[in-house]
TITORVEX-920445 format. One record per residue (C-alpha): x, y, z; chain; residue in one letter; residue number from 1. Coordinates in nm, 3 decimals. Layout:
(node (X; Y; Z); 'A'; 'a'; NUM)
...
//
This chain:
(node (14.376; 4.629; 19.623); 'A'; 'm'; 1)
(node (14.577; 4.327; 19.514); 'A'; 'q'; 2)
(node (14.842; 4.348; 19.240); 'A'; 'y'; 3)
(node (14.970; 4.109; 18.976); 'A'; 'r'; 4)
(node (15.268; 4.069; 18.745); 'A'; 'r'; 5)
(node (15.178; 4.177; 18.393); 'A'; 'f'; 6)
(node (15.285; 3.878; 18.185); 'A'; 'g'; 7)
(node (15.659; 3.868; 18.118); 'A'; 'k'; 8)
(node (15.700; 4.245; 18.159); 'A'; 't'; 9)
(node (15.831; 4.430; 18.461); 'A'; 'd'; 10)
(node (15.494; 4.593; 18.525); 'A'; 'l'; 11)
(node (15.298; 4.527; 18.843); 'A'; 'i'; 12)
(node (14.932; 4.616; 18.788); 'A'; 'v'; 13)
(node (14.624; 4.647; 19.005); 'A'; 's'; 14)
(node (14.413; 4.337; 18.952); 'A'; 'e'; 15)
(node (14.117; 4.565; 18.883); 'A'; 'i'; 16)
(node (14.178; 4.819; 18.609); 'A'; 'g'; 17)
(node (13.985; 5.131; 18.516); 'A'; 'y'; 18)
(node (13.820; 5.112; 18.173); 'A'; 'g'; 19)
(node (13.768; 5.464; 18.036); 'A'; 't'; 20)
(node (13.537; 5.402; 17.741); 'A'; 'w'; 21)
(node (13.245; 5.554; 17.933); 'A'; 'g'; 22)
(node (13.419; 5.878; 18.032); 'A'; 'i'; 23)
(node (13.485; 5.948; 17.666); 'A'; 'g'; 24)
(node (13.117; 6.039; 17.641); 'A'; 'g'; 25)
(node (12.960; 6.087; 17.301); 'A'; 'v'; 26)
(node (13.147; 6.264; 17.022); 'A'; 'v'; 27)
(node (13.004; 6.228; 16.672); 'A'; 'n'; 28)
(node (12.978; 5.854; 16.601); 'A'; 'n'; 29)
(node (13.194; 5.742; 16.890); 'A'; 'm'; 30)
(node (12.917; 5.626; 17.123); 'A'; 'm'; 31)
(node (12.965; 5.470; 17.465); 'A'; 's'; 32)
(node (12.717; 5.490; 17.752); 'A'; 'y'; 33)
(node (12.565; 5.824; 17.666); 'A'; 'g'; 34)
(node (12.667; 6.178; 17.777); 'A'; 'p'; 35)
(node (12.898; 6.208; 18.077); 'A'; 'r'; 36)
(node (12.981; 6.480; 18.327); 'A'; 'd'; 37)
(node (13.356; 6.550; 18.322); 'A'; 'd'; 38)
(node (13.355; 6.667; 18.683); 'A'; 'k'; 39)
(node (13.208; 6.335; 18.799); 'A'; 'l'; 40)
(node (13.449; 6.145; 18.575); 'A'; 's'; 41)
(node (13.748; 6.329; 18.719); 'A'; 'e'; 42)
(node (13.624; 6.261; 19.070); 'A'; 'k'; 43)
(node (13.591; 5.887; 18.998); 'A'; 's'; 44)
(node (13.939; 5.873; 18.842); 'A'; 'l'; 45)
(node (14.095; 6.035; 19.148); 'A'; 'k'; 46)
(node (13.905; 5.804; 19.384); 'A'; 'l'; 47)
(node (14.015; 5.497; 19.187); 'A'; 'a'; 48)
(node (14.378; 5.609; 19.216); 'A'; 'y'; 49)
(node (14.343; 5.682; 19.588); 'A'; 'd'; 50)
(node (14.197; 5.334; 19.644); 'A'; 'l'; 51)
(node (14.484; 5.159; 19.469); 'A'; 'g'; 52)
(node (14.410; 5.135; 19.098); 'A'; 'i'; 53)
(node (14.721; 5.200; 18.893); 'A'; 'n'; 54)
(node (14.612; 5.053; 18.556); 'A'; 'f'; 55)
(node (14.405; 5.281; 18.332); 'A'; 'f'; 56)
(node (14.292; 5.162; 17.989); 'A'; 'd'; 57)
(node (14.190; 5.411; 17.722); 'A'; 't'; 58)
(node (14.193; 5.459; 17.343); 'A'; 'a'; 59)
(node (14.237; 5.735; 17.089); 'A'; 's'; 60)
(node (13.881; 5.661; 16.974); 'A'; 's'; 61)
(node (13.707; 5.696; 17.311); 'A'; 'y'; 62)
(node (13.522; 6.022; 17.260); 'A'; 'g'; 63)
(node (13.769; 6.106; 16.981); 'A'; 'f'; 64)
(node (14.044; 6.124; 17.241); 'A'; 'g'; 65)
(node (13.835; 6.278; 17.519); 'A'; 'h'; 66)
(node (13.907; 6.000; 17.768); 'A'; 's'; 67)
(node (14.280; 6.046; 17.701); 'A'; 'e'; 68)
(node (14.241; 6.418; 17.764); 'A'; 'l'; 69)
(node (14.068; 6.339; 18.094); 'A'; 'm'; 70)
(node (14.352; 6.112; 18.202); 'A'; 'l'; 71)
(node (14.611; 6.373; 18.104); 'A'; 'g'; 72)
(node (14.428; 6.648; 18.289); 'A'; 'k'; 73)
(node (14.371; 6.440; 18.602); 'A'; 't'; 74)
(node (14.705; 6.263; 18.637); 'A'; 'f'; 75)
(node (14.976; 6.467; 18.466); 'A'; 's'; 76)
(node (15.147; 6.530; 18.802); 'A'; 'k'; 77)
(node (15.123; 6.162; 18.903); 'A'; 'k'; 78)
(node (15.234; 6.014; 18.571); 'A'; 'r'; 79)
(node (15.511; 5.799; 18.720); 'A'; 'd'; 80)
(node (15.260; 5.636; 18.956); 'A'; 'k'; 81)
(node (15.031; 5.511; 18.678); 'A'; 'l'; 82)
(node (15.034; 5.246; 18.411); 'A'; 'i'; 83)
(node (14.851; 5.386; 18.110); 'A'; 'i'; 84)
(node (14.735; 5.164; 17.826); 'A'; 'a'; 85)
(node (14.593; 5.320; 17.512); 'A'; 't'; 86)
(node (14.491; 5.195; 17.168); 'A'; 'k'; 87)
(node (14.482; 5.300; 16.804); 'A'; 'a'; 88)
(node (14.323; 5.181; 16.483); 'A'; 'g'; 89)
(node (13.974; 5.330; 16.462); 'A'; 'f'; 90)
(node (13.906; 5.651; 16.270); 'A'; 'l'; 91)
(node (13.560; 5.808; 16.311); 'A'; 'n'; 92)
(node (13.326; 5.534; 16.436); 'A'; 's'; 93)
(node (13.345; 5.186; 16.583); 'A'; 'f'; 94)
(node (13.235; 5.029; 16.258); 'A'; 's'; 95)
(node (13.520; 4.820; 16.118); 'A'; 't'; 96)
(node (13.401; 4.864; 15.759); 'A'; 'e'; 97)
(node (13.663; 5.086; 15.593); 'A'; 'k'; 98)
(node (13.698; 5.272; 15.918); 'A'; 'n'; 99)
(node (14.029; 5.150; 16.052); 'A'; 'q'; 100)
(node (14.385; 5.245; 15.974); 'A'; 'd'; 101)
(node (14.674; 5.020; 16.073); 'A'; 'f'; 102)
(node (14.924; 5.169; 15.831); 'A'; 's'; 103)
(node (15.256; 5.273; 15.981); 'A'; 'a'; 104)
(node (15.178; 5.635; 15.896); 'A'; 'k'; 105)
(node (14.834; 5.622; 16.059); 'A'; 'g'; 106)
(node (14.957; 5.452; 16.374); 'A'; 'i'; 107)
(node (15.250; 5.693; 16.409); 'A'; 'e'; 108)
(node (15.014; 5.989; 16.392); 'A'; 'l'; 109)
(node (14.780; 5.829; 16.645); 'A'; 's'; 110)
(node (15.061; 5.756; 16.892); 'A'; 'v'; 111)
(node (15.194; 6.111; 16.874); 'A'; 'n'; 112)
(node (14.846; 6.257; 16.925); 'A'; 'n'; 113)
(node (14.783; 6.025; 17.220); 'A'; 's'; 114)
(node (15.106; 6.135; 17.384); 'A'; 'l'; 115)
(node (14.996; 6.498; 17.359); 'A'; 'k'; 116)
(node (14.648; 6.432; 17.498); 'A'; 'r'; 117)
(node (14.784; 6.220; 17.782); 'A'; 'l'; 118)
(node (15.045; 6.490; 17.864); 'A'; 'k'; 119)
(node (15.322; 6.233; 17.872); 'A'; 't'; 120)
(node (15.630; 6.135; 17.675); 'A'; 'd'; 121)
(node (15.568; 5.760; 17.694); 'A'; 'y'; 122)
(node (15.288; 5.505; 17.680); 'A'; 'i'; 123)
(node (15.322; 5.204; 17.909); 'A'; 'd'; 124)
(node (15.113; 4.977; 17.688); 'A'; 'l'; 125)
(node (15.018; 5.057; 17.330); 'A'; 'f'; 126)
(node (14.749; 4.828; 17.184); 'A'; 'q'; 127)
(node (14.625; 4.767; 16.832); 'A'; 'l'; 128)
(node (14.249; 4.821; 16.853); 'A'; 'h'; 129)
(node (14.039; 4.539; 16.704); 'A'; 's'; 130)
(node (14.244; 4.469; 16.392); 'A'; 'p'; 131)
(node (14.150; 4.203; 16.142); 'A'; 'd'; 132)
(node (14.422; 3.951; 16.069); 'A'; 'k'; 133)
(node (14.445; 4.088; 15.715); 'A'; 'n'; 134)
(node (14.538; 4.429; 15.855); 'A'; 'h'; 135)
(node (14.857; 4.284; 15.998); 'A'; 'l'; 136)
(node (14.963; 4.023; 15.746); 'A'; 'l'; 137)
(node (15.275; 4.142; 15.560); 'A'; 'n'; 138)
(node (15.254; 4.474; 15.749); 'A'; 'n'; 139)
(node (15.627; 4.489; 15.821); 'A'; 'd'; 140)
(node (15.630; 4.868; 15.822); 'A'; 'k'; 141)
(node (15.388; 4.875; 16.114); 'A'; 'l'; 142)
(node (15.582; 4.623; 16.319); 'A'; 'f'; 143)
(node (15.909; 4.803; 16.243); 'A'; 's'; 144)
(node (15.748; 5.127; 16.363); 'A'; 'l'; 145)
(node (15.637; 4.964; 16.688); 'A'; 'l'; 146)
(node (15.987; 4.829; 16.743); 'A'; 'd'; 147)
(node (16.128; 5.178; 16.679); 'A'; 'k'; 148)
(node (15.889; 5.336; 16.929); 'A'; 'f'; 149)
(node (15.990; 5.076; 17.187); 'A'; 'k'; 150)
(node (16.358; 5.141; 17.125); 'A'; 'k'; 151)
(node (16.303; 5.517; 17.160); 'A'; 'q'; 152)
(node (16.103; 5.472; 17.480); 'A'; 'g'; 153)
(node (15.782; 5.628; 17.348); 'A'; 'a'; 154)
(node (15.615; 5.288; 17.396); 'A'; 'i'; 155)
(node (15.720; 5.045; 17.666); 'A'; 'r'; 156)
(node (15.515; 4.743; 17.563); 'A'; 'y'; 157)
(node (15.284; 4.644; 17.277); 'A'; 'v'; 158)
(node (14.952; 4.466; 17.314); 'A'; 'g'; 159)
(node (14.659; 4.342; 17.110); 'A'; 'l'; 160)
(node (14.308; 4.457; 17.200); 'A'; 'a'; 161)
(node (14.122; 4.193; 17.001); 'A'; 'a'; 162)
(node (13.769; 4.229; 16.873); 'A'; 'k'; 163)
(node (13.690; 3.868; 16.968); 'A'; 't'; 164)
(node (13.874; 3.581; 17.139); 'A'; 'p'; 165)
(node (13.895; 3.402; 16.804); 'A'; 'n'; 166)
(node (14.059; 3.709; 16.647); 'A'; 'd'; 167)
(node (14.307; 3.711; 16.932); 'A'; 'a'; 168)
(node (14.400; 3.349; 16.868); 'A'; 'k'; 169)
(node (14.451; 3.419; 16.496); 'A'; 'd'; 170)
(node (14.661; 3.732; 16.543); 'A'; 'i'; 171)
(node (14.886; 3.678; 16.846); 'A'; 'l'; 172)
(node (15.145; 3.478; 16.656); 'A'; 's'; 173)
(node (15.204; 3.758; 16.403); 'A'; 'l'; 174)
(node (15.411; 3.971; 16.643); 'A'; 'y'; 175)
(node (15.576; 3.948; 16.982); 'A'; 'd'; 176)
(node (15.280; 4.095; 17.170); 'A'; 'f'; 177)
(node (15.324; 4.153; 17.542); 'A'; 'd'; 178)
(node (14.953; 4.140; 17.619); 'A'; 's'; 179)
(node (14.610; 4.061; 17.482); 'A'; 'v'; 180)
(node (14.280; 4.220; 17.578); 'A'; 'q'; 181)
(node (13.953; 4.038; 17.516); 'A'; 't'; 182)
(node (13.611; 3.952; 17.657); 'A'; 'n'; 183)
(node (13.577; 3.715; 17.952); 'A'; 'f'; 184)
(node (13.286; 3.679; 18.193); 'A'; 'n'; 185)
(node (13.029; 3.435; 18.330); 'A'; 'l'; 186)
(node (12.849; 3.416; 17.995); 'A'; 't'; 187)
(node (13.152; 3.432; 17.765); 'A'; 'd'; 188)
(node (13.439; 3.191; 17.822); 'A'; 'm'; 189)
(node (13.555; 3.164; 17.462); 'A'; 'r'; 190)
(node (13.917; 3.211; 17.567); 'A'; 'i'; 191)
(node (13.891; 2.871; 17.736); 'A'; 'i'; 192)
(node (13.684; 2.714; 17.459); 'A'; 'd'; 193)
(node (13.926; 2.802; 17.179); 'A'; 'n'; 194)
(node (14.250; 2.731; 17.364); 'A'; 'g'; 195)
(node (14.357; 3.095; 17.389); 'A'; 'l'; 196)
(node (14.396; 3.070; 17.766); 'A'; 's'; 197)
(node (14.647; 2.786; 17.731); 'A'; 'k'; 198)
(node (14.839; 2.972; 17.460); 'A'; 'y'; 199)
(node (14.883; 3.290; 17.662); 'A'; 'i'; 200)
(node (14.976; 3.097; 17.976); 'A'; 's'; 201)
(node (15.239; 2.900; 17.787); 'A'; 'k'; 202)
(node (15.386; 3.213; 17.627); 'A'; 'n'; 203)
(node (15.353; 3.434; 17.937); 'A'; 'k'; 204)
(node (15.137; 3.689; 17.757); 'A'; 'i'; 205)
(node (14.952; 3.923; 17.993); 'A'; 'a'; 206)
(node (14.573; 3.890; 17.980); 'A'; 'l'; 207)
(node (14.350; 4.194; 18.018); 'A'; 'i'; 208)
(node (13.988; 4.088; 18.044); 'A'; 't'; 209)
(node (13.700; 4.323; 17.971); 'A'; 'r'; 210)
(node (13.318; 4.313; 18.003); 'A'; 't'; 211)
(node (13.320; 4.135; 18.342); 'A'; 'p'; 212)
(node (12.971; 4.276; 18.404); 'A'; 'l'; 213)
(node (12.856; 4.246; 18.040); 'A'; 'v'; 214)
(node (12.773; 4.616; 18.001); 'A'; 'y'; 215)
(node (12.594; 4.616; 18.338); 'A'; 'g'; 216)
(node (12.359; 4.327; 18.263); 'A'; 'f'; 217)
(node (12.524; 4.103; 18.527); 'A'; 'l'; 218)
(node (12.462; 4.355; 18.803); 'A'; 't'; 219)
(node (12.088; 4.298; 18.841); 'A'; 'g'; 220)
(node (12.032; 4.668; 18.776); 'A'; 'v'; 221)
(node (11.944; 4.646; 18.405); 'A'; 'f'; 222)
(node (11.739; 4.409; 18.191); 'A'; 'n'; 223)
(node (11.578; 4.399; 17.846); 'A'; 's'; 224)
(node (11.308; 4.642; 17.960); 'A'; 's'; 225)
(node (11.559; 4.907; 18.070); 'A'; 's'; 226)
(node (11.557; 5.235; 17.879); 'A'; 'k'; 227)
(node (11.888; 5.388; 17.774); 'A'; 'f'; 228)
(node (11.990; 5.723; 17.631); 'A'; 'h'; 229)
(node (11.965; 5.728; 17.252); 'A'; 'k'; 230)
(node (12.346; 5.746; 17.230); 'A'; 't'; 231)
(node (12.401; 5.449; 17.463); 'A'; 'd'; 232)
(node (12.550; 5.157; 17.270); 'A'; 'h'; 233)
(node (12.338; 4.909; 17.468); 'A'; 'r'; 234)
(node (12.042; 4.995; 17.247); 'A'; 'n'; 235)
(node (12.200; 4.778; 16.977); 'A'; 'r'; 236)
(node (12.147; 4.450; 17.162); 'A'; 'f'; 237)
(node (11.846; 4.228; 17.092); 'A'; 'a'; 238)
(node (11.607; 4.137; 17.375); 'A'; 'k'; 239)
(node (11.704; 3.771; 17.340); 'A'; 'e'; 240)
(node (12.070; 3.847; 17.402); 'A'; 'q'; 241)
(node (12.002; 4.071; 17.701); 'A'; 'i'; 242)
(node (11.767; 3.815; 17.856); 'A'; 'd'; 243)
(node (12.035; 3.550; 17.813); 'A'; 'm'; 244)
(node (12.293; 3.766; 17.988); 'A'; 'w'; 245)
(node (12.058; 3.852; 18.273); 'A'; 'c'; 246)
(node (11.967; 3.486; 18.329); 'A'; 's'; 247)
(node (12.321; 3.423; 18.452); 'A'; 'a'; 248)
(node (12.235; 3.602; 18.776); 'A'; 'i'; 249)
(node (11.996; 3.321; 18.866); 'A'; 't'; 250)
(node (12.180; 3.032; 18.703); 'A'; 'e'; 251)
(node (12.504; 3.090; 18.896); 'A'; 'y'; 252)
(node (12.349; 3.191; 19.228); 'A'; 'k'; 253)
(node (12.437; 2.863; 19.401); 'A'; 'd'; 254)
(node (12.801; 2.887; 19.293); 'A'; 'n'; 255)
(node (12.855; 3.201; 19.500); 'A'; 'f'; 256)
(node (12.689; 3.079; 19.821); 'A'; 'e'; 257)
(node (13.024; 3.051; 19.997); 'A'; 'n'; 258)
(node (13.091; 3.420; 19.945); 'A'; 'l'; 259)
(node (12.976; 3.681; 20.194); 'A'; 'd'; 260)
(node (12.613; 3.761; 20.114); 'A'; 'e'; 261)
(node (12.677; 4.131; 20.174); 'A'; 't'; 262)
(node (12.869; 4.142; 19.845); 'A'; 'y'; 263)
(node (12.681; 4.251; 19.534); 'A'; 't'; 264)
(node (12.624; 4.061; 19.211); 'A'; 'l'; 265)
(node (12.870; 4.291; 19.036); 'A'; 'a'; 266)
(node (13.142; 4.218; 19.289); 'A'; 'q'; 267)
(node (13.091; 3.843; 19.257); 'A'; 'k'; 268)
(node (13.099; 3.859; 18.876); 'A'; 'a'; 269)
(node (13.429; 4.047; 18.889); 'A'; 'i'; 270)
(node (13.569; 3.801; 19.143); 'A'; 'k'; 271)
(node (13.490; 3.515; 18.906); 'A'; 'f'; 272)
(node (13.731; 3.667; 18.653); 'A'; 'c'; 273)
(node (13.993; 3.737; 18.919); 'A'; 'l'; 274)
(node (13.988; 3.374; 19.031); 'A'; 's'; 275)
(node (14.191; 3.273; 18.726); 'A'; 'f'; 276)
(node (14.570; 3.297; 18.757); 'A'; 'd'; 277)
(node (14.598; 3.367; 18.382); 'A'; 'm'; 278)
(node (14.424; 3.705; 18.430); 'A'; 'v'; 279)
(node (14.653; 4.003; 18.485); 'A'; 's'; 280)
(node (14.384; 4.265; 18.535); 'A'; 't'; 281)
(node (14.008; 4.295; 18.493); 'A'; 'v'; 282)
(node (13.882; 4.614; 18.331); 'A'; 'l'; 283)
(node (13.569; 4.770; 18.468); 'A'; 's'; 284)
(node (13.400; 5.091; 18.359); 'A'; 'g'; 285)
(node (13.360; 5.310; 18.667); 'A'; 'm'; 286)
(node (13.266; 5.655; 18.549); 'A'; 'd'; 287)
(node (13.108; 5.763; 18.879); 'A'; 'i'; 288)
(node (13.247; 5.724; 19.229); 'A'; 's'; 289)
(node (12.991; 5.481; 19.368); 'A'; 'k'; 290)
(node (13.087; 5.226; 19.103); 'A'; 'y'; 291)
(node (13.453; 5.268; 19.191); 'A'; 'v'; 292)
(node (13.384; 5.193; 19.556); 'A'; 't'; 293)
(node (13.161; 4.896; 19.475); 'A'; 'e'; 294)
(node (13.381; 4.733; 19.214); 'A'; 'n'; 295)
(node (13.706; 4.770; 19.404); 'A'; 'l'; 296)
(node (13.558; 4.583; 19.699); 'A'; 'r'; 297)
(node (13.574; 4.273; 19.477); 'A'; 's'; 298)
(node (13.946; 4.257; 19.549); 'A'; 's'; 299)
(node (13.865; 4.175; 19.914); 'A'; 'n'; 300)
(node (13.653; 3.870; 19.833); 'A'; 'l'; 301)
(node (13.793; 3.520; 19.861); 'A'; 'd'; 302)
(node (13.887; 3.364; 19.528); 'A'; 'y'; 303)
(node (13.659; 3.093; 19.398); 'A'; 'l'; 304)
(node (13.798; 2.742; 19.435); 'A'; 's'; 305)
(node (13.896; 2.526; 19.139); 'A'; 'n'; 306)
(node (13.589; 2.313; 19.210); 'A'; 'r'; 307)
(node (13.368; 2.623; 19.200); 'A'; 'd'; 308)
(node (13.523; 2.728; 18.870); 'A'; 'l'; 309)
(node (13.477; 2.382; 18.721); 'A'; 'e'; 310)
(node (13.110; 2.376; 18.821); 'A'; 'e'; 311)
(node (13.058; 2.723; 18.674); 'A'; 'i'; 312)
(node (13.223; 2.617; 18.349); 'A'; 'y'; 313)
(node (12.998; 2.311; 18.329); 'A'; 'e'; 314)
(node (12.692; 2.533; 18.358); 'A'; 'k'; 315)
(node (12.836; 2.770; 18.102); 'A'; 'y'; 316)
(node (12.883; 2.494; 17.846); 'A'; 't'; 317)
(node (12.520; 2.387; 17.887); 'A'; 'k'; 318)
(node (12.358; 2.729; 17.902); 'A'; 'l'; 319)
(node (12.574; 2.994; 17.734); 'A'; 'f'; 320)
(node (12.851; 2.842; 17.522); 'A'; 'k'; 321)
(node (12.652; 2.801; 17.199); 'A'; 'n'; 322)
(node (12.521; 3.156; 17.229); 'A'; 'f'; 323)
(node (12.863; 3.309; 17.301); 'A'; 's'; 324)
(node (13.026; 3.126; 17.009); 'A'; 'm'; 325)
(node (12.790; 3.308; 16.775); 'A'; 'k'; 326)
(node (12.886; 3.650; 16.907); 'A'; 'm'; 327)
(node (13.102; 3.882; 16.698); 'A'; 'k'; 328)
//
């Protein structure tokens, strides 16, 4: 496992991070990838730690706090060895219509509850979860609360987990955020298109990228004919969108010819993200052990060259850019 400096902070994070949305399972309206077995989730968390992952990303809304409970249960005795990032903002579903609370009172309650579930007295990185710009405009009480938590040591750093790259660009200037989390993959390079990548590099803001495998559709395992559990969020995507994502496997094949052919499509897709210096860590959902082993092997691959990245971006602009710009 390779490690990187986390923006302008003093944190050193594993370049591959563990995304815990999946291990939250399904609780009421908080869907993820369907039901999960806690024993298998705990096993995968321990394996990830043993293989060098120290960055674990969660949220109060993942299974209504279940993923936080899993992290607390699994790592309470190793707390000082981990960097835990959590989020707050959602209430009882992932719909943003009247279902988010970014008031100082709501965020304070969420932070305190997260601390209890995580069995810790501090959060390394606290992130605002998919806020709209209007949630934060003139919200001085919230920002004062975050500053107070930082001063008290309950929160070490504050980040923005943006709904979209465009939201991230609109919101980052409203507060002294230490990090931003957003989508970035072979079919979605909006952070380059809209200038966000230049902004964060200039201001030394840590970048956490998610969806490197686009919900599994860049692995070659799933396609638009795949059947998912009724509570799996992937049922919401149209056939056209899934087919577009899956086409990347073929379109970019030539760009990975220099990499060892024994590596999987998933590993190459993750390595694409890791080939950018602006990236601090790439989040990957790894709720069972075989995915942990497979995804972490990406760290051993050679980085793509600047020429490779330029050629991939050229293909992206021709094939995927217009589609990704329409995504919300």
